[in-house]
C-alpha positions in Angstrom: 29.6 6.8 5.9 27.2 4.1 6.0 27.7 1.3 3.6 25.6 1.7 0.2 23.8 -1.8 1.0 22.5 -0.5 4.4 21.0 2.7 3.3 17.3 3.3 2.6 16.5 3.4 -0.7 14.7 6.5 -2.1 13.7 6.7 -5.9 14.6 9.7 -7.9 12.0 12.5 -7.7 10.3 10.9 -4.5 9.1 12.8 -1.7 9.6 10.8 1.2 8.8 11.5 4.8 11.2 10.8 7.8 10.1 11.2 11.4 11.6 10.8 15.0 10.1 10.1 18.2 11.0 12.3 21.2 10.9 10.8 24.8 10.8 13.1 27.9 11.0 11.2 31.3 10.4 7.8 29.6 7.2 8.9 27.9 6.3 10.8 24.4 7.0 14.4 24.8 8.1 17.6 23.3 11.3 18.8 22.8 12.7 21.8 24.6 12.6 23.8 21.6 12.3 23.2 17.6 13.8 20.2 16.0 16.2 21.1 13.3 16.9 18.9 10.2 20.1 19.0 7.8 19.9 17.2 4.4 23.5 16.6 3.6 25.2 15.1 0.4 27.7 12.4 1.7 31.2 11.9 0.6 34.7 12.7 1.2 33.6 16.4 1.6 29.9 16.3 2.9 27.9 19.4 1.4 24.7 20.8 3.0 21.8 20.6 0.8 19.1 21.9 2.7 18.1 22.9 6.5 14.8 23.2 8.0 12.7 22.5 11.0 10.8 19.3 11.7 6.8 19.6 12.0 5.2 18.0 15.2 2.5 16.1 14.0 1.5 14.4 17.2 2.6 14.2 20.9 6.4 13.8 20.4 6.5 12.7 16.9 8.6 15.4 14.6 8.4 14.8 10.8 10.3 16.0 7.8 9.7 15.8 4.1 11.9 15.8 1.2 10.8 17.5 -1.9 11.5 16.3 -5.5 14.2 18.8 -5.8 15.9 17.2 -2.9 15.8 13.9 -4.6 16.8 15.1 -8.1 20.3 13.9 -8.3 21.1 10.3 -7.6 23.5 9.9 -4.6 24.3 9.0 -1.1 22.6 11.5 1.5 22.0 11.7 5.0 18.8 13.3 6.9 20.1 14.7 10.4 17.7 15.4 13.1 19.1 17.3 15.9 16.8 18.2 19.3 17.4 19.4 22.8 15.4 17.3 25.8 15.7 18.3 29.3 19.0 20.4 28.3 20.6 17.4 26.4 21.3 17.3 23.0 20.1 14.3 21.0 20.5 13.4 17.6 19.1 10.8 14.7 20.6 10.2 11.0 18.8 8.6 8.4 21.2 7.2 5.9 19.6 7.3 2.2 20.4 6.3 -1.3 18.6 8.1 -4.0 18.7 5.9 -6.9 17.6 6.2 -10.5 13.7 6.9 -11.4 11.7 3.9 -10.4 8.0 4.6 -11.0 6.9 0.9 -11.0 8.4 0.7 -7.6 7.3 3.9 -6.4 3.6 2.8 -7.4 3.5 -0.1 -4.9 2.3 -0.1 -1.6 4.6 -0.8 1.1 3.8 -4.5 1.7 4.8 -4.9 -1.9 8.1 -2.8 -1.7 8.8 -5.1 1.0 8.8 -8.0 -1.4 11.0 -6.3 -3.8 13.5 -5.4 -1.3 13.7 -9.0 0.2 14.8 -10.0 -3.6 17.1 -7.3 -4.0 19.1 -8.0 -0.8 19.4 -11.8 -2.0 21.8 -10.1 -4.7 23.6 -7.9 -2.4 27.0 -9.7 -2.2 27.6 -11.2 -5.6 31.4 -10.8 -6.8 31.3 -9.3 -10.4 30.0 -6.0 -9.6 31.9 -2.9 -8.1 28.3 -2.3 -6.4 27.6 -5.8 -5.2 24.6 -7.4 -7.0 24.7 -9.2 -10.7 27.2 -7.7 -13.1 24.3 -7.0 -15.2 23.6 -3.7 -13.5 27.0 -1.9 -14.3 26.3 -1.4 -18.0 24.8 1.7 -19.5 22.3 0.1 -21.7 20.9 -2.2 -18.8 18.4 -1.4 -16.2 18.9 -4.0 -13.5 17.4 -2.1 -10.5 14.4 -2.0 -8.2 12.3 -1.0 -10.9 13.0 -3.8 -13.0 12.3 -6.3 -10.2 9.0 -4.4 -9.4 8.1 -5.0 -12.9 8.8 -8.5 -13.0 6.6 -9.0 -9.7 3.6 -9.2 -12.5 4.5 -12.9 -13.7 5.7 -13.8 -10.3 2.1 -13.0 -9.0 0.3 -14.7 -11.8 2.3 -18.0 -11.3 0.7 -18.1 -7.8 -2.7 -17.0 -9.3 -2.6 -19.7 -11.7 -1.3 -22.4 -9.5 -4.0 -22.0 -7.0 -7.2 -24.0 -7.1 -9.8 -22.3 -7.8 -7.8 -19.9 -9.7 -7.2 -16.5 -7.5 -7.3 -13.0 -8.7 -4.8 -11.2 -6.5 -4.3 -7.9 -8.0 -0.9 -6.5 -8.5 -0.4 -3.9 -5.9 -3.6 -4.6 -4.4 -4.5 -5.0 -0.6 -6.1 -8.6 -0.7 -2.9 -10.5 -1.1 -2.3 -12.4 2.2 1.4 -11.1 3.1 1.5 -12.6 6.7 0.7 -16.1 5.4 2.1 -16.3 2.0 4.4 -13.2 1.4 7.5 -15.2 1.8 6.1 -17.5 -1.2 5.6 -14.3 -3.4 9.1 -13.3 -2.6 10.4 -16.6 -3.6 8.3 -16.6 -6.9 9.6 -13.1 -7.8 13.3 -14.3 -7.0 12.9 -17.2 -9.4 11.5 -14.7 -12.1 14.4 -12.4 -11.5 16.9 -15.3 -12.2 15.0 -16.2 -15.3 15.6 -12.6 -16.4 19.1 -12.7 -15.6 19.7 -15.9 -17.9 17.8 -14.3 -20.8 20.1 -11.3 -20.3 23.2 -13.4 -21.0 22.1 -14.9 -24.0 23.1 -12.4 -26.7 26.8 -12.2 -25.7 28.7 -12.4 -29.0 31.9 -14.2 -29.5 34.9 -12.2 -29.9 37.4 -13.2 -32.4 40.8 -12.4 -31.6 43.8 -12.5 -33.8 46.3 -12.3 -30.5 46.5 -14.0 -27.4 44.6 -11.5 -25.2 42.9 -12.4 -21.9 39.3 -11.3 -21.4 36.5 -12.0 -18.9 34.0 -14.3 -20.8 30.5 -14.1 -18.8 28.4 -16.1 -21.5 28.5 -19.1 -19.0 26.7 -16.9 -16.4 23.6 -18.2 -18.1 24.6 -21.7 -17.0 25.5 -20.8 -13.7 22.4 -19.1 -13.1 20.7 -22.1 -14.2 22.2 -24.1 -11.1 20.6 -21.5 -8.5 17.4 -21.6 -10.7 17.2 -25.2 -10.1 17.8 -25.1 -6.4 15.6 -22.2 -5.8 12.7 -23.9 -8.0 12.7 -27.2 -5.8 12.1 -25.0 -2.6 9.6 -23.1 -4.3 7.5 -26.2 -5.4 7.7 -27.7 -2.1 5.8 -24.6 -0.6 3.6 -23.9 -3.5 1.9 -27.3 -2.8 1.1 -25.9 0.6 -0.4 -22.6 -1.0 -2.5 -24.9 -3.4 -4.1 -26.6 -0.3 -4.6 -23.3 1.7 -6.5 -21.8 -1.4 -8.8 -24.9 -1.7 -10.0 -24.6 2.1 -9.0 -28.0 2.9 -8.3 -27.0 6.4 -11.7 -25.7 6.7 -14.5 -28.3 8.2 -17.9 -28.1 8.2 -20.2 -30.3 9.9 -24.1 -30.7 9.3 -25.7 -31.1 12.6 -29.3 -32.1 12.4 -31.9 -30.4 10.3 -30.7 -29.9 6.8 -31.4 -31.8 3.7 -31.3 -35.2 6.0 -34.0 -34.2 8.4 -33.9 -33.8 12.1 -35.1 -36.9 13.9 -31.9 -38.8 13.8 -28.3 -39.5 11.8 -30.1 -41.7 9.1 -33.0 -40.7 7.0 -34.7 -43.3 5.3 -36.6 -42.9 2.0 -40.0 -43.5 1.7 -43.2 -42.1 3.1 -45.0 -39.0 2.4 -43.0 -35.9 1.7 -39.7 -37.8 2.7 -36.8 -38.7 0.4 -33.1 -39.3 1.0 -32.2 -36.5 -1.1 -34.3 -33.6 0.1 -35.5 -32.6 3.5 -38.7 -33.1 5.1 -41.8 -31.2 4.3 -45.0 -30.8 6.8 -48.3 -29.6 5.6 -50.9 -28.4 7.9 -54.3 -26.9 7.3 -55.2 -23.5 8.8 -58.5 -23.1 10.2 
């Protein structure tokens, strides 16, 4: 069974579509027959949840969509494609994790989801959790997951909008944010926002008064430990933020006035004086029509 950290995340009740590309003799082509799909609940005793046939949507591409009933129960699953090409059996498996309902995450377009995933993976190997990630996620009353990170994207984006000069209006979940150029900076801003959220979350930890000497795990100083990480990440963020500001100001875009315009078209210097001439405005020519 694939490691949970390496699985593709699917929110509860989501309707994802999986696809495979069939090649015949080195080029996209059809399988010998129908491409079968098996949806399996993984574990010590794997259980088949549903079987079906993939739909060919274009030359050699076969798709299979899960339904909300398929993803109603959180757990680890696999989507297994099986095809025969030129008499040879072929297979492809997608290992997935169906997590808790995440409406804020599901509503984001894929580029924004990629930012959430890049931040989530930064918490993948923390020590004090049976799942990897922060200890905060193991408690029933907390909801530290991709949905929470997607919600924290709003102040992370606003930090960039406010820092830019002139002030930018990149919309949360919109299609105007320059991901190729500044997606990494947005991820860093989101990472900082999540660390601040972790620090806030460790504020309300009460002191336990014990009458006897009993060992226990005290996590109150996690707030200070995360503060060390926050200072380190903020320093890197501020360095890149200065370049973001310059880019938004357009300082790298040069404009050269070549003849004409407000300085005339007879040379590089416009001398004030004379009829219809001024250093601050263009030349005006008047003619009488006959």
